[in-house]
C-alpha positions as CSV (number, residue, x, y, z in Angstrom):
1,X,-13.9,40.5,-2.6
2,X,-14.7,44.1,-3.4
3,X,-11.5,45.2,-1.7
4,X,-9.6,42.7,-3.9
5,X,-11.4,44.0,-7.0
6,X,-10.6,47.6,-6.0
7,X,-6.9,46.7,-5.5
8,X,-6.9,44.9,-8.9
9,X,-8.3,47.9,-10.7
10,X,-5.9,50.3,-9.0
11,X,-2.9,48.1,-9.8
12,X,-4.0,47.8,-13.4
13,X,-4.4,51.5,-13.8
14,X,-0.9,52.1,-12.3
15,X,0.6,49.4,-14.4
16,X,-0.9,50.8,-17.6
17,X,0.5,54.2,-16.8
18,X,3.9,52.7,-17.0
19,X,3.1,50.7,-20.1
20,X,1.9,53.9,-21.8
21,X,4.9,56.0,-20.8
22,X,7.9,53.7,-21.0
23,X,7.7,53.2,-24.8
24,X,7.3,57.0,-25.1
25,X,10.7,57.3,-23.4
26,X,12.0,54.8,-25.9
27,X,10.8,57.1,-28.7
28,X,13.0,59.9,-27.2
29,X,15.9,57.5,-26.7
30,X,15.8,56.4,-30.3
31,X,16.0,60.1,-31.3
32,X,19.2,60.8,-29.3
33,X,22.5,60.5,-31.1
34,X,25.4,58.8,-29.3
35,X,26.4,59.3,-25.6
36,X,25.0,62.4,-24.0
37,X,23.6,63.6,-20.8
38,X,20.1,63.5,-22.4
39,X,20.6,59.8,-23.2
40,X,21.8,59.1,-19.6
41,X,18.8,60.9,-18.1
42,X,16.3,59.1,-20.4
43,X,18.0,55.7,-19.5
44,X,17.7,56.6,-15.8
45,X,14.1,57.5,-16.2
46,X,13.3,54.4,-18.2
47,X,15.1,52.2,-15.7
48,X,13.3,53.7,-12.7
49,X,10.0,53.5,-14.4
50,X,10.5,49.8,-15.4
51,X,11.5,48.9,-11.8
52,X,8.5,50.7,-10.5
53,X,5.9,49.3,-12.9
54,X,7.0,45.7,-12.7
55,X,5.7,45.1,-9.2
56,X,2.5,46.9,-10.1
57,X,2.0,44.5,-13.0
58,X,2.8,41.5,-10.8
59,X,0.2,42.8,-8.2
60,X,-2.4,43.4,-10.9
61,X,-2.1,39.9,-12.2
62,X,-2.0,38.5,-8.6
63,X,-5.2,40.3,-7.6
64,X,-6.8,39.2,-10.9
65,X,-6.0,35.6,-10.1
66,X,-7.4,36.1,-6.6
67,X,-10.6,37.3,-8.2
68,X,-10.6,34.4,-10.6
69,X,-10.3,32.0,-7.6
70,X,-13.1,33.8,-5.8
71,X,-15.6,34.1,-8.6
72,X,-14.6,31.2,-10.9
73,X,-13.4,31.1,-14.4
74,X,-16.5,31.1,-16.6
75,X,-17.4,32.7,-19.9
76,X,-15.5,33.0,-23.2
77,X,-15.0,36.7,-22.6
78,X,-12.8,35.8,-19.6
79,X,-10.7,33.4,-21.7
80,X,-10.2,36.2,-24.3
81,X,-9.3,38.7,-21.5
82,X,-6.7,36.3,-20.0
83,X,-5.2,35.8,-23.5
84,X,-4.9,39.6,-23.9
85,X,-3.4,39.9,-20.4
86,X,-0.8,37.3,-21.4
87,X,0.0,39.5,-24.4
88,X,0.4,42.5,-22.0
89,X,2.8,40.5,-19.8
90,X,4.8,39.6,-22.9
91,X,4.8,43.3,-24.0
92,X,6.0,44.3,-20.5
93,X,8.9,41.7,-20.7
94,X,9.8,42.8,-24.2
95,X,10.0,46.4,-22.9
96,X,12.6,45.1,-20.5
97,X,14.6,43.6,-23.3
98,X,14.3,46.9,-25.3
99,X,15.6,48.8,-22.3
100,X,18.5,46.4,-21.9
101,X,19.3,46.9,-25.6
102,X,19.3,50.7,-25.2
103,X,21.6,50.4,-22.1
104,X,24.0,48.3,-24.1
105,X,23.9,50.6,-27.1
106,X,22.4,47.9,-29.3
107,X,19.1,49.4,-30.2
108,X,18.4,49.0,-33.9
109,X,14.9,50.5,-34.2
110,X,14.0,54.0,-35.0
111,X,11.7,56.4,-33.3
112,X,8.9,55.8,-35.8
113,X,8.8,52.1,-34.9
114,X,8.7,53.0,-31.2
115,X,5.8,55.4,-31.9
116,X,3.8,52.5,-33.3
117,X,5.0,50.1,-30.6
118,X,3.7,52.7,-28.1
119,X,0.1,52.2,-29.3
120,X,-0.2,48.5,-28.5
121,X,-1.1,48.8,-24.8
122,X,-3.8,51.4,-25.7
123,X,-5.4,48.9,-28.1
124,X,-5.1,46.1,-25.6
125,X,-6.6,48.2,-22.9
126,X,-9.7,49.1,-25.1
127,X,-10.2,45.4,-25.9
128,X,-9.9,44.3,-22.3
129,X,-12.2,47.0,-21.0
130,X,-14.8,46.2,-23.6
131,X,-14.6,42.4,-22.8
132,X,-15.0,43.0,-19.0
133,X,-17.8,45.5,-19.3
134,X,-19.8,43.9,-22.2
135,X,-19.0,40.2,-21.6
136,X,-20.0,39.6,-25.2
137,X,-19.6,35.8,-25.1
């Protein structure tokens, strides 16, 4: 089970790297006016990152479920963690929708909104790490 735990932690770290960076690309996309080579490059980067981070997120969740099956599902902290992981999955999927809107030229949000949106995974990560380490309830 320690190998599974190590794989889970590694996939979570890699997934979060994508969750931190993709919205930052959205900030830059929201600042680009009209069709340009810069917009095309940012869309290419965002698309490749999203395609790379999606399997990492799937593997992070899969290894987490494997741990759950191995150790059991006990403690209120774990229920809270799972709720926050569900929020992360929804955030990830919403990033995919935002990327599709950028590709279609339908983005209606400004760079300031994306700067705030970019902070959500950081807050979720802090909450999840504290729940896992402290197991407060």
